[in-house]
LOZA-617349 format. One line per 2 residues: for each residue y, x, z of C-alpha. Coordinates in nm, 4 decimals. Each point is the difference from the previous one (the first is absolute). Layout:
N
Y/X/Z; ...
END
This chain:
757
-12.4501/-12.6877/-4.3401; 0.3757/-0.0750/-0.0488
0.0326/-0.2374/0.3037; -0.0161/0.2598/0.2864
0.2361/0.2285/-0.2086; 0.2644/-0.2876/-0.0399
-0.0465/-0.1518/0.3413; 0.1283/0.2953/0.2039
0.3279/0.0440/-0.1939; 0.2982/-0.1451/0.1776
0.3008/-0.1198/-0.2382; 0.2766/0.1532/0.1695
0.3061/0.0056/-0.2329; -0.1971/-0.0122/-0.3126
-0.0485/-0.3257/-0.2033; -0.3543/-0.1269/-0.0170
-0.0008/0.0293/-0.4055; 0.0488/0.3849/0.0527
-0.3038/0.0238/0.2190; -0.2019/-0.2162/-0.2566
0.1137/0.2392/-0.2694; -0.0956/0.3009/0.2104
-0.3641/-0.1192/0.0678; -0.0570/-0.1676/-0.3336
-0.0592/0.3740/-0.1159; -0.2692/0.0600/0.2670
-0.3049/-0.1183/-0.2052; -0.3264/-0.0425/0.1940
-0.2376/0.2738/-0.0416; -0.2728/-0.2195/-0.1520
0.2438/-0.1068/-0.2735; 0.1319/0.3410/-0.1158
-0.1466/0.3375/0.1016; 0.1406/0.2541/-0.2527
0.0134/0.2790/0.2539; 0.0659/-0.1633/0.3399
-0.3522/0.0224/0.0956; 0.0118/0.3762/-0.0108
0.2899/0.0134/0.2645; -0.1710/-0.2562/0.1978
-0.3488/0.2013/0.0236; 0.1870/0.3030/0.1535
0.2097/-0.2089/0.2271; -0.2986/-0.1954/0.1361
-0.2216/0.3030/0.0468; 0.2777/0.1828/0.1917
0.0987/-0.2880/0.2171; -0.3905/-0.0681/0.0880
-0.0388/0.3817/0.0770; 0.2619/-0.0275/0.2657
-0.0293/-0.3654/0.1191; -0.3705/0.0399/0.0640
0.0716/0.2825/0.2483; 0.3641/-0.1009/0.1031
-0.0298/0.0912/0.3668; -0.1163/0.3485/-0.0901
0.2651/0.0617/-0.2412; 0.2843/-0.1538/0.2305
-0.1167/0.2483/0.2803; -0.0066/0.2797/-0.2433
0.3604/-0.0659/-0.1226; 0.1204/-0.0339/0.3463
-0.0766/0.3536/0.0671; 0.2581/0.1376/-0.2151
0.3346/0.1038/0.1475; 0.2802/-0.2571/-0.0534
0.3108/0.2054/0.1074; 0.1411/0.2672/-0.2356
0.1697/0.3199/0.1113; 0.3424/-0.1667/-0.0598
-0.0813/-0.2670/0.2498; -0.0528/-0.2747/-0.2685
-0.2756/-0.2584/0.0390; -0.2388/0.0239/-0.2777
-0.3142/-0.2133/0.0350; -0.2690/0.0055/-0.2682
0.0272/-0.2194/-0.3104; -0.3645/-0.0534/-0.0884
-0.0357/-0.3001/0.2237; 0.3079/-0.1805/-0.1357
-0.1224/0.0633/-0.3616; -0.3412/-0.1256/0.0850
0.1422/-0.3144/0.1452; 0.2019/-0.0638/-0.3117
-0.3048/0.0711/-0.2165; -0.2122/-0.2553/0.1952
0.2878/-0.2516/-0.0080; 0.0131/0.0261/-0.3713
-0.3861/-0.0402/-0.0266; 0.0155/-0.3080/0.2055
0.2843/-0.1309/-0.2129; -0.2109/0.0366/-0.3074
-0.2893/-0.1925/0.1546; -0.2175/0.2637/0.1214
-0.0757/-0.1433/0.3523; 0.1024/-0.0284/0.3581
-0.1591/0.3366/0.0897; 0.3051/0.1686/-0.1480
0.2492/-0.2348/0.1854; -0.1540/0.0972/0.3192
0.0151/0.3568/-0.0548; 0.3798/-0.0267/-0.0943
0.0710/-0.1878/0.3147; -0.1870/0.2507/0.2231
0.1972/0.2877/-0.1367; 0.3452/-0.1704/0.0149
-0.0483/-0.1009/0.3684; -0.1337/0.3516/0.1192
0.2393/0.2058/-0.2052; 0.2292/-0.0067/0.3101
-0.2639/0.2153/0.1724; 0.1593/0.2999/-0.1797
0.3252/-0.0077/0.1928; 0.0353/0.3080/0.2288
0.0327/-0.0516/0.3697; 0.2640/0.2501/0.0640
0.3663/-0.0859/-0.0689; 0.1458/0.0616/-0.3456
0.2178/0.2878/-0.0648; 0.1926/-0.1135/-0.3111
0.3291/-0.2007/0.0288; -0.1245/-0.2583/-0.2373
-0.2770/-0.1102/0.2408; 0.2547/-0.0893/0.2790
-0.0466/-0.3659/-0.0471; -0.3733/0.0162/-0.0252
-0.2774/0.1621/-0.1893; -0.0678/-0.1374/-0.3554
-0.3757/-0.0688/-0.0395; 0.0205/0.0772/-0.3627
0.2708/0.2633/-0.0467; -0.0848/0.1043/-0.3486
0.1812/-0.1830/-0.2766; -0.2779/0.0716/-0.2480
-0.2389/-0.1955/0.2396; 0.2173/-0.2846/0.1197
-0.0459/-0.2068/-0.3307; -0.3819/0.0248/0.0322
-0.0027/-0.1138/0.3464; 0.2259/-0.2868/-0.0604
-0.2090/-0.0999/-0.3099; -0.3174/-0.0046/0.2100
0.1704/-0.1725/0.2883; 0.1185/-0.2803/-0.2233
-0.3635/-0.0778/-0.1123; -0.1461/0.0391/0.3547
0.2728/-0.2193/0.1745; -0.0558/-0.2632/-0.2642
-0.3745/-0.0130/-0.0085; -0.1796/0.1782/0.2941
-0.0785/-0.1750/0.3174; 0.2233/0.1921/0.2308
0.0536/-0.0368/0.3730; 0.3542/-0.0227/0.1364
-0.0184/0.3655/0.1222; -0.1299/0.1063/-0.3385
0.2761/-0.1718/-0.1771; 0.2655/0.1289/0.2367
-0.1472/0.3725/-0.0481; 0.0458/-0.0261/-0.3822
0.3386/-0.1696/0.0218; 0.1345/0.2528/0.2456
-0.1388/0.3154/-0.2026; 0.1752/-0.1433/-0.3193
0.3276/-0.0682/0.1787; 0.0258/0.3227/0.1678
-0.0636/0.1706/-0.3405; 0.2433/-0.2206/-0.1771
0.2664/0.0765/0.2549; -0.0571/0.3604/-0.0294
0.0320/-0.0145/-0.3771; 0.3396/-0.1600/0.0609
0.1234/0.3046/0.1852; -0.1582/0.2530/-0.2589
0.0814/-0.1698/-0.3293; 0.1058/0.1607/-0.3207
0.1353/-0.1668/-0.3048; 0.0318/0.0656/-0.3651
-0.2491/-0.0385/-0.2745; -0.2622/0.2397/0.1315
-0.3374/-0.0089/0.1468; 0.0982/0.0471/0.3574
0.2410/-0.2911/-0.0176; -0.2256/-0.2221/-0.1968
-0.2897/0.0437/0.2465; 0.2229/-0.0943/0.2792
0.1229/-0.3058/-0.1893; -0.3731/-0.0909/-0.0703
-0.0882/0.0381/0.3685; 0.2929/-0.2023/0.1401
-0.0488/-0.2794/-0.2436; -0.3873/-0.0312/0.0250
0.0508/0.0135/0.4042; 0.2454/-0.2945/-0.0242
-0.2646/-0.1896/-0.2145; -0.2774/0.0730/0.2391
0.1795/-0.0999/0.3156; 0.2832/-0.2357/-0.1299
0.0596/-0.1715/0.3311; 0.0924/0.3236/0.1799
0.3733/0.0019/0.1180; 0.0520/0.3290/-0.1759
-0.1561/-0.1178/-0.3372; 0.3351/-0.1204/-0.1703
0.1510/0.3517/0.0822; -0.3107/0.1859/-0.1548
0.0310/-0.2403/-0.2951; 0.3682/0.0596/-0.0573
-0.0291/0.3825/0.0356; -0.3104/-0.0028/-0.2186
0.1775/-0.2034/-0.2725; 0.3007/0.2459/0.0156
-0.2092/0.2973/-0.0686; -0.2327/-0.1727/-0.2568
0.3089/-0.1049/-0.1940; 0.0961/0.3784/-0.0453
-0.3501/0.0521/-0.1274; 0.0006/-0.2837/-0.2375
0.3392/0.0462/-0.1665; 0.0417/0.3817/-0.0442
-0.1987/0.2667/-0.1936; -0.2412/0.1884/0.2129
0.1755/0.3194/0.1242; -0.3262/0.1987/0.0625
-0.0768/0.2505/-0.2618; -0.3576/0.0849/0.1424
-0.3233/-0.1304/-0.1433; -0.1461/-0.0612/0.3485
0.2959/-0.1698/0.1747; 0.0799/-0.2181/-0.3025
-0.3489/-0.1141/0.0025; 0.0142/-0.0870/0.3737
0.3191/-0.1813/-0.0754; -0.1509/-0.2177/-0.2659
-0.3133/-0.0668/0.2109; 0.2140/-0.1203/0.2928
0.1773/-0.2362/-0.2388; -0.3356/-0.1187/-0.1300
-0.1247/-0.0551/0.3534; 0.3089/-0.2069/0.0905
-0.0084/-0.2060/-0.3033; -0.3654/-0.0810/0.0143
-0.0427/-0.0613/0.3765; 0.3136/-0.2046/0.0089
-0.0991/-0.2101/-0.2773; 0.2948/0.0967/-0.2212
-0.0949/0.0664/-0.3644; 0.1153/0.3503/-0.0739
0.0972/-0.1159/-0.3511; 0.2794/-0.1970/0.1702
0.1495/0.2866/0.2051; 0.2032/0.1834/-0.2485
-0.0324/0.1267/-0.3588; 0.0233/0.3598/0.1293
-0.3368/-0.0376/0.1680; -0.1839/-0.0483/-0.3232
0.1726/0.3160/-0.1345; -0.1883/0.2033/0.2658
-0.3450/-0.1394/-0.0827; 0.0483/0.1165/-0.3584
0.1495/0.3155/0.1358; -0.3200/0.0801/0.1963
-0.2265/-0.0879/-0.2759; 0.1704/0.2408/-0.2500
-0.0044/0.2890/0.2678; -0.3820/-0.0471/0.0467
-0.1743/0.3204/-0.0922; -0.3413/0.1138/-0.1239
-0.0728/0.1321/0.3546; -0.0133/-0.3767/0.0957
0.3210/-0.0081/0.2101; 0.3740/0.0531/0.0001
0.0952/0.3638/-0.0091; 0.1638/0.1339/0.2972
0.3543/0.0323/-0.0875; 0.2439/0.0166/0.2901
-0.1012/-0.0030/0.3613; -0.3819/-0.0520/-0.0568
-0.3106/0.1758/-0.0078; -0.2609/0.0131/-0.2744
-0.2065/-0.3330/-0.0120; 0.1961/-0.1414/0.2791
-0.0019/-0.3726/0.0758; -0.2048/-0.0858/-0.3206
-0.1547/-0.2731/0.2297; 0.2957/-0.2178/-0.0663
-0.0285/-0.0110/-0.3632; -0.2594/-0.2793/-0.0223
0.1980/-0.2409/0.2187; 0.3243/0.0858/-0.1674
-0.1366/-0.0086/-0.3613; -0.1958/-0.3271/0.0735
0.3158/-0.1707/0.1240; 0.1872/0.1381/-0.3049
-0.2683/-0.1277/-0.2341; 0.0243/-0.3480/0.1573
0.3870/-0.0059/-0.0085; 0.0596/0.1429/-0.3489
-0.3369/-0.1394/-0.1516; -0.0694/0.3522/-0.1091
-0.3794/0.0658/-0.0262; 0.0669/0.3743/-0.0586
0.1196/0.0102/0.3737; -0.3434/-0.1326/0.1125
-0.1481/0.2769/-0.1910; 0.2005/0.2509/0.1753
-0.0764/-0.1446/0.3377; -0.3894/-0.0006/-0.0804
0.0018/0.3443/-0.1538; 0.1846/0.1500/0.3194
-0.2577/-0.1583/0.2323; -0.3021/0.0934/-0.2155
0.1005/0.3614/-0.0343; 0.1331/0.0786/0.3377
-0.2165/-0.1592/0.2409; -0.2774/0.1854/0.1639
-0.3334/-0.1939/-0.0128; -0.1538/-0.0535/0.3405
0.3140/0.0517/0.1798; 0.1564/-0.2385/0.2586
0.3675/0.0492/-0.0131; 0.1742/-0.2771/0.2025
0.3383/0.0602/-0.1680; -0.1340/-0.0118/-0.3481
-0.2256/-0.3058/0.0822; 0.3047/-0.1926/0.1290
0.2113/0.0854/-0.3131; -0.3077/-0.0962/-0.2254
-0.0339/-0.3321/0.1829; 0.3693/-0.0462/-0.0821
-0.0602/0.0906/-0.3654; -0.2809/-0.2788/0.0015
0.2256/-0.2516/0.1774; 0.3098/0.0593/-0.2188
-0.1660/0.0229/-0.3402; -0.0191/-0.2531/-0.2695
-0.3671/0.0478/-0.0667; 0.0187/-0.1984/-0.3226
0.2163/0.2588/-0.1667; -0.2534/0.2196/-0.2211
-0.0224/0.3841/0.0229; 0.1450/0.1454/-0.3233
0.0101/0.3349/-0.1622; 0.2982/0.2090/0.0824
0.2147/0.1188/-0.3043; 0.3291/0.1501/-0.0940
0.1385/0.3356/-0.0244; 0.2915/0.2293/0.1361
0.2972/-0.1872/0.1190; 0.2895/-0.0032/0.2500
-0.0976/-0.1545/0.3254; 0.1534/-0.2349/-0.0377
0.3521/0.0991/-0.1014; 0.2510/0.2663/0.0014
0.2365/-0.1493/0.2587; -0.2154/-0.1089/0.3062
-0.3542/0.1484/-0.0283; 0.1041/0.3277/-0.1713
-0.3469/0.1198/-0.0670; -0.1947/0.0686/-0.3109
-0.3914/-0.0242/-0.0322; -0.1497/0.1744/-0.2877
-0.3575/-0.1146/-0.0735; -0.2436/-0.0205/-0.3015
-0.2262/-0.2600/0.1648; -0.0964/-0.1611/0.3347
-0.3562/0.1211/0.0792; -0.0805/0.2684/0.2483
-0.0035/0.2841/-0.2824; 0.3216/-0.0761/-0.1524
0.3053/0.2305/0.0018; 0.2836/-0.1194/0.2390
0.3304/0.1533/0.1176; 0.2678/-0.1439/0.2189
0.3563/0.1329/0.0051; 0.2326/-0.1205/0.2486
0.3697/0.0073/-0.0564; 0.1240/-0.2567/0.2567
0.3037/0.1190/0.1909; 0.1716/-0.1462/0.3187
0.1040/-0.3067/-0.1751; 0.3190/-0.2017/0.0733
-0.1881/-0.3295/0.0414; -0.0559/0.0389/0.3657
0.2951/0.2007/0.1325; 0.0675/-0.2254/0.3023
-0.3799/0.0275/0.1125; -0.0174/0.3647/-0.0687
0.3160/0.0609/0.2159; -0.1510/-0.2042/0.2816
-0.3169/0.2072/-0.0083; 0.1654/0.3348/-0.0186
0.2208/-0.0980/0.2970; -0.2925/-0.1099/0.2080
-0.2854/0.2433/-0.0960; -0.0124/0.3598/-0.0963
-0.0683/-0.0332/-0.3762; 0.2152/0.2740/-0.1424
-0.2945/0.1499/-0.1694; -0.0829/-0.3180/-0.1900
0.1168/-0.1772/-0.3014; 0.0688/-0.3238/0.1621
-0.2567/-0.1283/0.1016; -0.3315/0.2106/0.0121
0.0919/0.1674/-0.3363; -0.0090/0.3730/-0.0853
0.2402/0.2223/-0.1684; -0.2314/-0.0370/-0.3152
0.2345/-0.1117/-0.2676; -0.1651/0.1033/-0.3351
-0.3224/0.0982/0.1620; -0.3402/-0.0297/-0.1778
-0.1661/-0.1386/0.3166; -0.3496/-0.0524/-0.1183
-0.2032/0.1012/-0.3166; -0.3561/-0.1103/-0.0590
-0.2215/0.0745/-0.2890; -0.3832/-0.0684/-0.0568
-0.0395/-0.0747/0.3670; 0.1709/0.3255/0.1012
0.3023/0.0189/0.2215; 0.2261/0.2621/-0.1533
0.3326/-0.0434/0.1800; 0.0744/-0.2079/0.3227
0.2930/-0.0494/0.2417; 0.1162/0.1708/0.3201
-0.1419/-0.2333/0.2593; 0.1784/-0.1536/0.3042
0.2060/0.1751/0.2736; -0.2197/0.1746/0.2813
0.2270/-0.0619/0.2836; 0.3032/-0.2186/0.1003
0.2550/-0.0377/-0.1233; -0.1286/0.2514/-0.2771
-0.1677/0.3383/-0.0271; 0.1709/0.3360/-0.0237
0.2506/0.0155/-0.2952; -0.0771/-0.3745/-0.0751
-0.3523/0.0435/-0.0815; -0.1454/-0.1589/-0.1873
0.2904/-0.1955/-0.1176; 0.2316/0.2685/-0.1276
0.0414/0.0710/-0.3664; -0.1981/0.3286/-0.0001
-0.3270/-0.1772/0.0889; 0.0003/-0.2117/-0.3246
-0.0778/0.0837/-0.3627; 0.3651/-0.0128/-0.0984
0.2991/0.2042/-0.0792; 0.1888/0.1346/0.2990
0.3322/0.1953/0.0023; 0.1707/0.2225/0.2584
0.3434/0.1682/0.0104; 0.0004/0.3812/-0.0702
-0.2407/0.2356/-0.1574; -0.3311/-0.0263/0.2088
-0.2356/0.2963/0.0238; -0.2192/0.0337/-0.3089
-0.3011/0.1131/0.2154; -0.2546/-0.1500/0.2434
0.2778/-0.1249/0.2414; 0.0963/-0.2268/-0.2507
-0.1631/-0.3189/0.1444; 0.1320/0.0916/0.3583
0.3354/0.0181/-0.1588; -0.0391/-0.3413/-0.1363
-0.0387/-0.1501/0.3540; 0.3147/-0.1566/0.1306
0.0557/-0.2527/0.2704; -0.2160/-0.2436/-0.1667
0.2641/-0.2751/-0.0008; -0.0051/-0.2560/-0.2791
0.2192/0.1179/-0.2729; 0.1622/-0.3124/-0.1558
-0.0312/-0.0230/-0.3849; 0.0610/-0.2614/-0.2645
-0.2612/-0.0631/-0.2640; -0.0284/-0.2196/-0.3215
-0.2548/-0.0454/-0.2703; 0.1559/0.1332/-0.3183
-0.2841/-0.1261/-0.2312; -0.3623/-0.0990/0.0030
-0.1943/-0.0312/-0.3298; -0.3431/0.0527/-0.1654
-0.1460/0.0599/-0.3241; -0.3568/0.0708/-0.1401
-0.0344/0.3271/0.1834; 0.2461/0.0109/0.2846
0.1330/-0.2080/0.2738; 0.3563/0.1295/0.1099
0.2384/-0.0260/0.3009; 0.3333/0.1625/0.0227
0.1772/-0.0173/0.3479; 0.3352/0.1394/0.1157
0.0411/0.1267/0.3577; 0.3571/0.0592/0.1302
0.1030/0.1472/0.3348; -0.1920/0.3199/0.0706
0.2966/0.2599/0.0597; 0.2002/-0.2016/-0.2621
-0.2597/0.0614/-0.2687; -0.1191/-0.2227/-0.2793
-0.3673/0.0145/-0.0434; -0.2008/-0.1817/-0.2846
-0.3776/-0.0135/0.0485; -0.1905/-0.0855/-0.3146
-0.3629/-0.0978/0.0389; -0.2087/-0.0354/-0.3075
-0.3688/-0.1452/0.0545; -0.2614/0.0810/-0.2807
-0.1942/-0.3186/0.0417; -0.3093/0.1054/-0.1736
-0.0697/0.2955/0.2125; 0.1979/-0.0392/0.3070
0.2063/0.3163/-0.0437; 0.3685/-0.0063/0.1312
0.2947/0.1853/-0.1224; 0.2965/0.0094/0.2482
0.3382/0.1512/-0.1156; 0.2733/0.0401/0.2720
0.3450/0.0397/-0.1539; 0.2518/0.1110/0.2771
0.3661/0.0335/-0.0461; 0.1668/0.2035/0.2702
0.2441/-0.1121/0.2485; 0.3490/-0.0588/-0.1441
0.1556/0.2271/0.2678; -0.1870/0.2974/-0.1395
-0.1447/0.1316/0.3212; -0.3220/0.2042/-0.0318
-0.3113/-0.2142/0.0134; -0.3635/0.0137/0.0029
-0.2412/-0.2882/-0.1346; -0.3657/-0.0034/-0.0183
-0.2681/-0.2388/-0.1259; -0.2699/-0.0151/0.2713
-0.3578/-0.0717/-0.0403; -0.2630/-0.0166/0.2741
-0.3854/0.0331/0.0004; -0.2721/0.0891/0.2422
-0.1824/0.2923/-0.1434; 0.0903/0.2448/-0.2805
-0.3042/0.0486/-0.2046; 0.1610/0.1987/-0.2896
0.3259/0.1411/-0.1102; 0.1460/0.2137/-0.2691
0.3246/0.0537/-0.2017; 0.1779/-0.3216/0.0022
-0.2845/-0.2262/0.1551; -0.1645/-0.0914/0.3220
-0.3255/-0.2146/0.0485; -0.0097/-0.1879/0.3354
-0.2655/-0.2219/0.1312; 0.0023/-0.2480/0.2903
-0.3422/-0.0081/0.1930; 0.1215/-0.2640/0.2540
0.2896/-0.1546/0.1529; -0.0810/0.0256/0.3697
-0.3310/-0.2020/0.0459; -0.0127/-0.1383/-0.3507
-0.2059/0.1792/-0.2479; 0.1281/0.0309/-0.3594
-0.2721/-0.1570/-0.2040; 0.0927/0.1633/-0.3412
-0.0272/0.3443/-0.1395; 0.3156/0.0489/-0.2020
0.2649/0.2457/0.1008; 0.3683/-0.0159/-0.0666
0.1123/0.2581/-0.2400; 0.3978/0.0699/0.0269
0.1284/0.1795/-0.3103; 0.3660/0.1449/-0.0091
0.0297/0.0838/-0.3727; 0.3570/0.1358/-0.0126
0.0469/0.3871/-0.0302; 0.0457/0.1814/0.3134
-0.0590/-0.3020/0.2133; 0.0729/0.0880/0.3733
-0.2892/-0.1556/0.2145; -0.0433/0.0567/0.3644
-0.3304/-0.0728/0.1971; 0.0057/-0.0956/0.3591
-0.1346/-0.2400/0.2455; 0.0823/-0.2679/0.2480
-0.1545/-0.2790/0.2079; -0.0225/-0.3227/-0.1733
-0.1832/-0.3232/0.1031; -0.1213/0.1986/0.2995
-0.1702/0.2639/-0.1959; 0.0953/0.3373/-0.1352
0.0874/-0.0120/-0.3728; 0.1124/0.2435/-0.2638
0.3394/-0.0616/-0.1676; 0.1581/0.1151/-0.3282
0.3739/0.0377/-0.0571; 0.1337/0.0281/-0.3570
0.3461/0.1338/0.0603; 0.3373/0.0139/-0.1900
0.3272/0.1415/0.1294; 0.3598/-0.0082/-0.1111
0.2668/0.2321/0.0625; 0.3369/-0.1545/0.0861
0.1969/-0.1796/-0.2687; -0.2491/-0.0842/-0.2579
-0.0331/-0.3396/-0.1570; -0.3354/0.0470/-0.1930
-0.2889/-0.1909/0.1322; -0.3171/0.1531/0.1207
-0.3198/-0.1020/-0.1877; -0.3289/0.0075/0.1916
-0.3199/-0.1103/-0.1835; -0.3283/-0.0749/0.1853
-0.3049/-0.1016/-0.1739; -0.2874/-0.1715/0.2018
-0.3245/0.0041/-0.1497; -0.3294/-0.1628/0.1445
-0.2404/0.2991/-0.0200; -0.3660/-0.0652/-0.0017
-0.2198/0.2083/0.2599; -0.1431/0.2137/-0.2818
0.3061/0.0446/-0.2126; 0.1822/0.3413/-0.0111
0.3527/-0.0438/0.1360; 0.1373/0.2680/-0.2309
-0.1239/-0.1615/-0.3173; 0.1599/-0.3298/0.0849
0.3148/0.1726/0.1194; 0.0170/0.1593/-0.3505
0.0072/-0.3559/-0.1466; 0.3535/-0.0360/0.1200
0.3040/0.1469/-0.1693; 0.3749/-0.0378/-0.0037
0.1290/-0.1136/-0.3518; 0.3618/-0.0115/0.0964
0.2209/0.0711/0.3087; 0.3498/-0.0118/-0.1338
0.3369/-0.1355/0.1113; -0.0760/-0.3692/-0.0875
-0.3747/-0.0046/-0.0631; -0.3120/0.0763/0.1893
-0.3329/-0.0466/-0.1826; -0.3570/0.0906/0.1216
-0.3146/0.0162/-0.1939; -0.3397/-0.1039/0.1591
-0.3491/0.0200/-0.1649; -0.1764/-0.2523/0.2130
-0.3578/0.0333/0.1086; -0.0909/-0.2389/-0.2780
0.1520/0.2363/-0.2541; 0.3095/-0.1975/-0.0839
0.3175/0.1938/-0.0495; 0.3006/-0.1657/0.1511
0.3595/0.1002/0.0077; 0.2325/-0.1548/0.2589
0.3605/0.0379/-0.0768; 0.3073/-0.1086/0.2080
0.3679/0.0084/-0.0185; 0.1411/0.1950/0.2934
0.3598/-0.1445/0.0268; -0.0167/-0.3638/-0.0845
0.3880/-0.0104/-0.0203; 0.0312/0.2907/-0.2455
-0.0292/-0.2391/-0.2872; 0.3381/-0.1592/0.0812
0.2343/0.1281/-0.2636; 0.3046/-0.2165/0.0302
0.1428/-0.2630/0.2283; 0.0520/-0.2495/-0.2850
-0.0569/-0.1360/-0.2491; -0.3550/-0.1503/0.1022
-0.2711/0.1062/0.0016; 0.1050/0.3068/0.1846
-0.2918/0.2035/-0.1122; -0.0955/0.1453/-0.3493
-0.3185/0.1327/-0.1158; 0.1650/0.3623/-0.0345
0.1123/-0.0032/0.3586; -0.3238/-0.1170/0.1372
-0.2508/0.1988/-0.1749; -0.2611/0.2251/0.1485
-0.2326/0.2286/-0.1948; -0.3571/0.0996/0.1011
-0.2472/0.1705/-0.2214; 0.0363/-0.1705/-0.3631
0.1471/-0.3070/0.1554; 0.3650/-0.1132/0.0274
0.1147/-0.3372/0.1726; 0.2605/-0.1427/0.1978
-0.2587/-0.1732/0.2306; 0.0090/-0.0023/0.3554
-0.3584/0.1080/0.0064; -0.2745/0.0421/-0.2731
-0.3832/0.0240/0.0042; -0.1648/0.1852/-0.2850
-0.3824/0.0277/-0.0277; -0.1827/0.1952/-0.2639
-0.3203/-0.1097/-0.1724; -0.2176/0.1738/-0.2561
0.1652/-0.1823/-0.3008; 0.3150/-0.1441/0.1450
0.3004/0.0505/0.2402; 0.1421/-0.2928/0.1936
0.3194/-0.0376/0.2046; 0.1249/-0.2784/0.2370
0.3641/0.0364/0.0761; 0.2057/-0.2105/0.2396
0.3727/-0.0866/-0.0027; 0.0824/0.1471/-0.3269
0.1610/-0.0475/-0.3420; -0.1963/0.2500/-0.2125
-0.3048/0.2323/-0.0130; -0.0304/0.2826/-0.2229
-0.3237/0.2281/-0.0673; 0.0115/0.3259/-0.1962
0.3394/-0.1058/-0.1453; -0.1178/-0.3391/-0.1105
0.1395/-0.3190/0.1570; -0.2867/-0.2261/0.1218
0.2076/-0.2643/0.1417; 0.3774/-0.0843/0.0155
0.1641/-0.3142/0.1553; 0.2117/-0.1898/-0.2431
0.3821/-0.0196/0.0614; 0.1542/-0.2844/0.1809
0.3343/-0.1555/-0.0103; 0.1674/0.0631/0.3292
0.2838/-0.2313/0.0441; 0.0171/0.0253/0.3816
0.2496/0.2901/0.0360; 0.2779/0.0938/0.2615
0.3442/-0.1294/-0.0516; -0.1352/-0.2078/-0.3019
-0.0514/0.3105/-0.2198; -0.1505/-0.0629/-0.3485
-0.3698/-0.0372/-0.0257; -0.2306/0.3049/-0.0723
-0.3452/0.0247/-0.1602; -0.2330/0.2212/0.2287
-0.3490/-0.0353/0.0909; -0.1306/-0.1570/0.3202
-0.3072/0.1482/0.1918; -0.3459/-0.1176/-0.0324
-0.2068/-0.0301/0.3340; -0.3185/0.1284/-0.1544
-0.1059/0.1365/-0.3271; -0.3197/0.1327/-0.1122
-0.0501/0.2168/-0.3221; -0.2964/0.1591/-0.1689
0.0405/0.2669/-0.2516; -0.3291/0.0202/-0.1609
-0.0037/-0.3630/-0.1082; 0.3678/0.0026/-0.1041
0.1047/-0.3191/0.1824; 0.1343/-0.0926/0.3236
-0.0890/-0.2768/0.2544; 0.2606/-0.1548/0.2231
-0.1301/-0.0636/0.3429
END
């Protein structure tokens, strides 16, 4: 089984021991079959479906037009993907039948070439047989197998070689660079072409240019903040590494980061949510191949489980999709089939950090009925400034957060509960370079806070007034804190840049019930100009509404039917909340939109406080009753506290300090804070904590506080940090004795004791 796979590999520049390492992971199917046989079943059925009637399908595919309105040459891709699929099946020992099919396709693919002269300047030196940079790596992969193993006449060999050469030369003239999918696909195509026809006079140039582009992708963080395009980028890296015989684990430590990154983003809907330029359920087909490669490289069985789950839950039984079959053949070829499948576990966490990924996944499980929410706060980072400048000076990308990203900082881009989709993202553009007013990339298309100068009309035209030129509004974001306790997982992020404002978005996830409390704290611009800010929420259909609440339901996202029956209940518990209802096109469908609004007159330094409580509402539940379970406990100068009676009957109070710097009482001595300067009061509680969670039970009351020196309840001190000697003082001042803060403290009144966590 292993012999044909090794035999067709040319060493090129890679040492033999690397190839041995690469293929030592390719266990034969009869030795280990933990999942690979499922991929192979679909791949073989699909290949046979088309191979057994190849002439019929070739004639059918030839009927499609190959010249677009802009004059570009766009031949069909199905044949190339079928050739790559058959080449993989042959490499895995499935028989010469597939090798012959791959050869026939590669030789005849030139028949697509139009007879009339090309109109575009890049075709001046000849028409490329494979102009699509997505397709070239697959043609090159199939060509390497065919040229090494299939009996070819001189004419057939020349036809395949000429097709590859024309396409690689065309890629040199239309190359892009930087750590992104469009560049990596070109690098993969150039490098695999050089491997397939190493004796061609241009092979050294293809190899040099491919290595230059590859280097950018291996040594920099990926610049694409889009679930679909980042997936394509990593898939292309996997293709290069596996087909070239280079173990992906030896490429760069950053690559392993992205395998874990995508595993953590995986949702109960069985794919990566569609943040950035993407569509709902787009490109899930690459997940099995990516995650199988990651599982082998990182020796992480959980990634194999993600790969298998994505395949089992998304495939349509009885279908024969060539693109999917090709990717599944790669999943089988690239897998370490001896790694066991394992149960997925773990809760909410940053993905994977607050510096590069800048995302937060809230979850209370990993099965299809678990609650899941994805918050994106990635900005246009400074890691790839050179490449971003190149793109913006070459392509029209002013509407994007470089590259393929949206103006979605702080957005709740996906919310799932009990199999129901409750919130989703805006979708991709609908025309080049982007739709009117930047749709669907601009800030107003997302579940986030937006701001505009001046006082916008408090009436129906509000949403129309939000529309601007749609250009990306540069912002800077940071994760202030992430933490968790028995009841709640918490994220606090800071967003700087909108009109000079400072915006903190706090997200509390009640993990037992999937309910979410979002608190927006918005400090107006320092210049003091009149400003309007609004927290936007989107849904498809309003099914109920009343004083301070709206219930919305998604029936479908385009052709995808929402399988669950829950609705999203949005409660705005503050007195006199101003909420405007309107609508807009999102994800190519008309949706309803809510704007929870705040306005400042000129010259005010007080922050606006906007509280939105998101509750999964069962189909038979009354929205008014559930909305009544939410109440404001405190909304003062330095404390916001919200009470939620969950659908399980628990009473939870979530308290947050508004201004985290308000506790600073002095420049020196250290510590600069005191309990008195940092305290906040809510209900019967007082503490200098940054945040506190209180939950009430029949015979006890409990509180978990974070970043604190003391907690008081009904005038009784439940916890106080002991004083420390502080000898590190400015200018060598005398030591002081003050308390330092504890990270997290849990206290319980009924039992009269405290537990340090």
